[in-house]
N, C-alpha and C positions, 0 to 999 in steps of 0.2 A: 514399605506400605504392603500390608498383608492382604487376601484375597478380600476380607468383608469390605475394608477399605478402599480397593481398588472398584469393586461393584457398586457403590455408596458413591462413587466421584465421578461414573461414564454413565452420563444423563440419556445417552444412545445406544447404550451396547443391546440390552434387551430387545430394543427395535431391529438395530441391525441384525442380528444373531437370528432372529426370528423370521426378518425378511429374505438372510441371505444374502446382505450387504458387508461389504469389510472394510474399514476403514484403513489409512496405512498404518494405524497403530494396534489394529485390533490383532494381530497374530502374535504379538508377543503378549499382550494380554490375556488371549485366550492359554497362552501357552504356562502362566503364572498362574492361573484361578482356577480353581477346583469348584463345582455347584456346591451352594450353600445347602447343608442338611436342613430338611424341615420337619419336624416331628407332627406341629399340628398347624392346619392353615385354619384360621380364624375368616368365616366369611360373612362379612355385614353388608348391607345395602345400600346406606347412605348416610354422611354426615350434615351436620347441622351449620353451617358459619365455619369455623376454625376447627382444626382435628384436637386442640385441646383449650381448654381454659373459659369456653363459654357454654349456654346453652346444649347439652350434648344430645347427639343420633348415637345409631347404632356404634359407631366403632369408637367413639372417645374413649370411653371408660376402660375399650380393652388397652388403646394406646397410654391410657395415664396411670393406670394399676399394673398391665404386666411388661411395664418400663421398654414399649415397644420403641425404641428411639434410634434408631439405625434406618433412615429413608433411601428406600432403594427406588429410582426411578421408573416409572412404569407408562411410557409416553402412548402405547399402545393397547391401552385401558382407561376406565373413567378417572380412575384418581391411583396415584402414588403407593407403594408397597411399603410396610414398614416392619421391622425385624428385631428380634431378640438374638444375640450371638449365643448367649448362657442358655437360656430356656429352648431355643431353636424356633420360638414360635412365630410364623408371619402372618399379619393382620393386612386385610385387602378389605377396598370396597367397591363393591361393581358397577355401583351405579342403578336405579330403580328401573325394575320392568326385565320381564323374562329376556328379551332381546342383550339388554346391557349385559345381564347375569351371565348369558350364556358366552359369550363373545370374551366380558373376563377371564370366566375361567377356565377357556378354552387358549385365551392370550398366557394366562399363567402357567397350564398345566403342559404348556409348549416351550417355553421358557430355558433354554438352558443352563440357565444362571443357577437352579434350582433345583436339587435333587427332591424330588416327591415320593419315591419309590416307597419309602414306608409310612408317609404322612398320613394323618387323620384329618377329616374337614368337617369343621363344625358350621354350619349354618347359624346363625346368631343373628334373628330379627325379629321385630315386632308384629303384630299382626291383629286382626279381625278375631273376636271370639264369641263362640256360640253360646247365650246365654242358659241354651239348657245344660251347658255341661260345665264351665266353670265362669270364673269370675276377672273382671279384669285384673291384671298383675300377675295371674297365674302362666305357668310356663309348660308346656307341651311338646314330650317328644312324638314326631312322626316319622312313620316309614310309608305309609301309603300316601305317594303323593301323585295327585289326580289334576289335570289340567281343567279349565274351567272354559276353554276359550276353543276349542277343536269341536266345532258340533256344526248340524245345522240351524238352520234359525229360520221361525214364519214368527212374523209380527201376531202376537193374541191376540189382536183383532178380528184376524183373517184366519186362526187356526181351525181345524175340526171342533167340533161341538163336544166331542169325545175326549180330547185330548188336554190333559191338565196343564200342559205348555206347548208353546213354540218351539221349544228349545230340544233337540233329540239328537243322539250319537250320529255321525256320519256313518254309511255303508249299514244304516238299520232303515227302517221304514215308518218308527212313530217311536214317542216319547218313552224310553225304559222299554225298549223293543227287548221279550224275551230272550230273541234269536241276536243276543248283543254278540256285537265282532270283536275280535280280538285287539287287545289296543296297541296294534302293531304302529300305529303311527304314533305314540307318544302322548295318546289319551291319561295313561298312569302309567308310572314309575313305583317300584319296592325298593325302600333301600336295604338295606342289613336288620332284619327286624330283630335277631338277637342282640346284635350291640345295641339298637333301641331300648331294648327291654332290659339288658344289660344297666345302661344308663341312665333309666326309670329307676331301677332297683335302687343304685346307687346314691340317686336325690331325691326321693318319694319324699323322705324326712324332713326335707330343710325347712325351715321356718321362711316363709319370705316378706320381704318389704312387705307393710301394710301402713295405713295412715289415717286418719280423722278425714281427712279429703277425700280419699279413695272410697272410706268405709259409706261416705255420703253418696255417693257417683253410685254404687252399686246398691243400696237403701229404696231405690223406686223399684227395682225389678220383684214384685213382690210374686209374679206367678213362675218364678223360676229360683228355686230354694240353692241352687247351684252358683248362680250367679251373685249370691246374697254371702256365699262363704267368705273369708279371707283368704286370700292367691294361695295357693297349692299348685304340687307337680300332678302333673297327667300324661297320660297316652291319649293318641286320636288320632284322627284321619286330616289330610293338609290338603286345600283348595288352590290352587297358584290360576290368577286370572287378569288380563290386564285393564281390565274394566273393575272400580272400586265402586261395587255394590252394598246393596243396603236395604234392609226390612224384612219383615216377618215373611212374606212370601217369596223374597229371595234367599230367605235362611232356609227356608222349605224346600226350596231346589236344592241348595247346596246341600243338605243332608242327603236328599234324594239319589244326589248327581255321586257324591262318595260310594254310597253304599252300594249305587249300580256297577260303579267301575270296580269296586272291592270286592264283587260279589257277597257284601254282605258283611266282611269280615271289620270294617269300620265305619263309624259315620264322621261327619261334620265337626272339627273341633274348632281347627284356627283358617284364617285366609291370607293369602299375600299375592304376590304376582310371580317370585322370579325361581319357586323350586323347581320346576319341572325342566327348565332351561339349563339351572346351574347340573341340575343331577344328569341331563342329557349328555353335557359336555362331558363329564365325568365317567360316564358310560362308553364313550369315544375315546378319552384318553386311557380309560383301562384295557380298551383294545389293542393301544398302541404300547402298554407296558410303562405307559407313562407314571402311572398312579392307582391305586387298588380303591375299586368302586366300593367295595365293603365296606371302607374306614370311613365312608361319609354316613356325618349325624344330622339331624334335624330338628333344629330348637326355635319353637317361637314362643314368644310371652303376648299377652293381650294388650294392647294399649287401647283398646276400644272395644264395645259390643258390636255384632252385628243386626242387630235391629232394636227397636227402642223399647223401652219399658212401657207399663201402661200409662195412656194419657198422652203421650206424643207419638205424632206421625212422623212415618219413616222420614220424610221431607225434614222436619222440626228436629229430627234426632241428629241426623246426619250434619246437617247445618251448623248444629251447635259443635259437633264434635269436630268439624271443619275448621273450628278456631283453633284448634288446640285439645288433645286427646287426652281425655281423664286420667287414663290411667299410662300414659308415656313415662313418667318418672318410675312407676312402679315394676314397668315391663324391663325396662332397661335395667334395672337394680335385678330383677329376677334373672335374666338373660346371664348376667355377670356373675351371680353367686350358681346358679346352677351348671351353666358351660365350666368356671371355674372348677368346680367341684370335680366335673370327668378330666378334665386338663390336668389339676394336681395328681389324677391319680393314673393317669395315663404316663407321665413327667415324672414320678417317683418309681413307678415301678414299669420303667422303660426296659429295661432288658429281656419281662417278658414281653408287654403290647407292643415292643416296636417288633417282635417277631410273631405274636401270637394276638389273634383279634380277641378282646376280651366276649363273652358270649359264645363265638365260634364266626365263621366268616358265610354262614349259608342263607339265602332270601329267605 
């Protein structure tokens, strides 16, 4: 039995090692097993039903098309891991929300079964997308990851009349206080901008999945030209918040919030829940020498618009989308195509990219 087979058949090994617990068999196993080398970790957040053969969530296309055929038990997190020994790709499903993504990423990073020292991390998930910037099915590379939860809040009915919102930064005096505090508590993280730009340049010309149904869904956005375009690849800021918000007013807030924390470097393009938690764990693991935070890439594809088109209220549009995101299929296909293009380049030139990060390592 080789090292990979040993790992695949030990349902409690990862937990025992992480917890510092050893069974009677553990010493022999440890002596015979080397950590599995990982070139790319594909980070997804959820799956629908089974991992293959039914309606896909974020993970299924990767598992099926990338032949992630070795199941590695991962009881100290949300979902088992899947690995391909030839390509050295590792797929994970963190669970939805910042808490689950942070816990899962930390658990993987500390798991001694894996050598993650040269691994690239590709976060690939669906998102709400701002119709001001792009259409559903479009894929956005992000480096500015803004937390939408860390703040003070006063109900809008009780806020001072001259305040645009009751939501404002902690350690500040008012909404969008020009004396902005440093984001030392995790209000914003910045991934490797040079790597993001490299990934964007590599993928910006891709023709993404489109359909008549997708065209019909984007047609009502008559006041937003970018929302009516066929899906495309772009760059833009990302906001992570545990509340699934929706509507034009919230959309304006998200743009202002991302511009505020990024000092105007970008505005809001995609929204989800997990990135700040995932990045924070990567940052801590980087300090331990377990991973390289400069190898993290964030790719989100629009499954739904973050505000309604003319003629619909925010509530009407949200409840309609809640029945099934109009851009779900297109977003999943975009994530796979765009993400795979980057992965293929990394793997095909691993002698170079394993040692040197494309675009550079500076943030």
